[in-house]
BAFI-431838 format. One record per residue (C-alpha): residue in one letter; z, y, x. Coordinates in steps of 0.1 Angstrom, whole numbers, plus 5000, padded with zeros to 4 digits. Layout:
# BAFI-431838
AZYX;...
# end
This chain:
# BAFI-431838
M538574447643;F539874147624;I543374027626;P542973617619;V546273607593;T547473507558;S547773667528;S550573837543;I548074057564;V549874357586;S547774527613;M548374787638;R545074917621;A546674907586;I550275097602;V548075337618;Q545775407583;R549075397561;R551075697584;G547575847585;A547975847543;G549776137532;G547176337511;N544976687527;C546776727556;S546676377579;R546876387614;R544276087617;D542076267596;N541976597610;L542876537646;A539076607659;R538376637693;I541476747714;G543876647688;Y545176937664;T546476817633;C546176997599;G547677367600;M548777317634;R547777657641;R549877777612;R552277667618;L552277727652;Q551478127644;A555078047616;A556577967648;V555278237674;R556978487647;S560678317645;I560978387682;P563878707683;P561578987702;G563978977736;H562878577746;V559178687734;A558178787779;R560378467785;L558178257765;A555078457779;L556078407817;V556978037810;L553077967791;F551478197820;I552977937852;L551977627828;W548377807829;A548477857865;V549377497868;R547377337846;P545277077862;T541277187870;P538977047842;V536976777859;M533276887855;V531376597846;V527076537860;L524876357844;D524475987858;P520775967870;P518975787844;Q519475427846;Q518575087831;V520374847825;A519674517849;T520774157829;S519673797832;N520673817789;P520074037766;I522174017733;V525174057755;G526974367741;V530374497738;H532774727715;T533474997728;R536575237724;L535975537730;T536375737696;D539975867709;E538575947748;V539176287747;E537876357783;E534076307793;W534276147828;K536075877810;I533575837786;Q531075837814;R533175587835;T533075377812;L530175377800;R528575337835;M530875037839;V529274907809;R525874927824;E526574807860;M528274457838;G524774417825;S525374437787;P522674657771;W524174667740;V527774867731;V528774897691;E531275267692;Y532875407658;F532475747647;P534775817621;W533676097592;P536976307595;Y536276337630;I532876487628;E533776667591;P536976727591;V536377067566;E533776967538;G529777157552;E531677217590;F530576927620;D531976927654;W529676687671;E530976787702;H532376427710;S530176207689;D527476397715;A528576327741;V528975957740;V525475907729;R523976157756;H525675947785;A525075567765;E521575717765;N521275767802;H522475437809;G520275287792;L522175187764;T521575117726;V523975187706;I525375077670;A527075347653;R530075207630;L530575477603;G533675487580;W536875607573;V537675917546;P538576317551;A541176387538;W539176627517;A537076337497;R539976227488;P542176197456;P545176487466;A548776337474;R550276387443;Q547876237422;Q547675867442;E549275767477;T545675727494;T545275597536;L541675697553;T539675347540;T539775517507;L536275667494;D535775627460;A532975577439;D532475967433;R532276037467;Y529775737479;D527176087482;D529376237500;F529575997528;A525975957519;A525876277528;F527976217563;V525575937570;A522076087569;A523376417584;F524076147619;A520875947614;A519476287612;R521576457643;Y520876127669;R517476017652;G515075837680;R518575787701;V521275627672;N519075407656;H521275117640;V523975227620;I527075037602;I527975107563;W531575077567;N533974797581;E535274447569;P534974607536;N536274197524;L539674317535;S542074527512;F543474727538;E539874817546;W539574907513;G541875157506;Y544674837498;R542674797465;P540574467457;V538174437474;D534674467456;P531974327460;Q530174517434;G531574857447;Y530274827481;V526674727469;D526675047449;L528275217480;L524875037500;R522675217474;V523575547474;I523375567511;Y519975387519;P517875597509;R518875917523;A519475717562;H515675597559;H515076007545;A516476147578;N515675887601;P512975647591;D513075397621;V517275357611;I518875047609;V521174997584;L523774747589;A525874587556;G528774387563;A530474397592;L532774147569;A535974037587;P535973597590;T539173527567;V538973207547;E541273427516;P541073297481;E539873407450;G542173687437;S544073707476;A545774037479;A544874027520;G541074017511;L537873767505;N536373477524;D533173617540;L530573357529;V532073437490;Y531673787495;L528273807509;E527573577480;R528873817460;M526574117476;Y523773917469;Q524173887433;A524374187431;G522074277444;A522274407481;A519074307498;P516974547493;Y519274827505;F519974657542;D518174587566;G520074397589;L523774227591;A526974307609;A529174027614;H532073947629;A532673617645;Y536073557667;G536873267683;L540673227687;I541572927701;S538172737696;P535672707723;P532372817709;T530472537702;A532972427679;S531372327650;P531272557611;A532772517585;P533872697556;D537372637557;V537172737591;I537473067612;N534973027645;F532273167661;R529672987651;R530773047611;V527973317617;E525773077612;L526972977578;L526773397567;R523473307580;E522673007556;V523673237529;M520673487541;V518173267544;A518973047509;H518773437489;G515173527514;D516773737542;G515873487565;H513473827585;K516273987590;A518274017620;V522273947621;Y523574137644;V527574077659;T529274377665;E532574257664;A534073887687;G536073737715;W538873587725;N542073707738;D544973587766;H547773677759;P550573397767;R552873437741;W550573517712;V549473257690;N545673287690;G545773337727;V543873077749;R544373037789;P542073357809;A539873077823;Q539372957792;R538673307779;V535973367803;E534373037796;Y534373077763;T532773477757;I529773327782;G529773067764;A528773217736;Y526873477749;E524973187762;W524772937727;A523773307710;R520773347733;Q518972977735;R520272877700;W520273187676;P516573347677;W517773527649;C520673707663;A519774067682;C523674057703;V526673957705;A529274297705;M532474147724;W536574307716;A537174547731;F535874677767;R538474907777;Y541275117758;P541875467767;A545875417759;S547475067763;T548774947731;Y551474767744;S550774467724;Y548574177727;H545374367720;D545274467755;Y544574127761;Y541174137742;A540074437770;F537674387801;V538374677822;T541774807825;T542975197815;D542775307845;F538875137852;E539974837870;P537874587862;L539674267851;V538473907854;I536073837825;Y534574147836;L533874047870;E532673717862;V530473797830;Q528974057855;A528273777878;Y526273597849;T524073867839;Q523273927872;K522073527875;P518573357861;P518973267827;A519472887820;D515972707820;T516972547788;S513272327783;R514672047799;
# end
């Protein structure tokens, strides 16, 4: 997610990455689906051995009681196969199922996406969650997401990224974060992408390679490197297509920013894309993922190189066309407005509704090169207790917000006639 600030950028996501930066035993790296941390079993065994013998029976009794009163697991049965009814086939949302551990909540989230009239979902499939140990894959959570999305007729765009601890330099050698991927590990990441593409061949045919590489904190808190990112694409592209000939490899997912050359925070997305082409990126991606946050501007506001708004995507498109890539589609994989009453970049709730629907409609009518517009973020598994919550369409308890109901009403109406 793009967070619009200057070179003093500090984000909730960056803080999380720093907390998970401590080398080979990072909580976020080895989380897996049910929340075990690296070495948890060993620490638990050591703790049990340290219990005085006289207390073991008491502990066993307590554990038995807790087991006896545990909640009954929710049995999840697939809904009947569905298709999305919508008047605008490019409507999309970015779901946040990465940390949703209960399958019934995954199912309900995707059901509500379909019922809102959104055919597209963007979802994150972190490498550390799926391959926490080199060569050992845990597909349980991602299988559930794909299974329920497919059952509800949704097209999934899979965002792939982050780095497990085993694929990062040792902590004693250097401090790293979840976004630290050294060039000597590009092959490892490519192997993961290929494994993902092969497993979901015919079911998930869109993959985003990395996220916002033009921001420093998304590039391991190092200077951004368009050449390095293109080198990553060059390694991944043939292996992904070998695993799934129909896969659409999406590059970029660039953050809209006006950061100048040499900024510690990142690099202007327009400049970054130009540098990608200069580095020879064109043969190594099939479409461009872009982020298009409107901030406080309406979706109709004109684009300019020094302005961040929804239509800034049109300037990225101009760079693509200038390099002979006009035949490739653009996928807006993050966008939206925030209606927090006290955030400097927030708008009023009524404006958010107007701007969101206006953006969907603008893209439908005027961007024939745009495959989808996915708004951030459909629902958070748990509240962030910050302005981030005000991007949501649905509460953590599955209560539809006004924005959800209005978009649902929009997608169920006949499309506006643009011929007059």
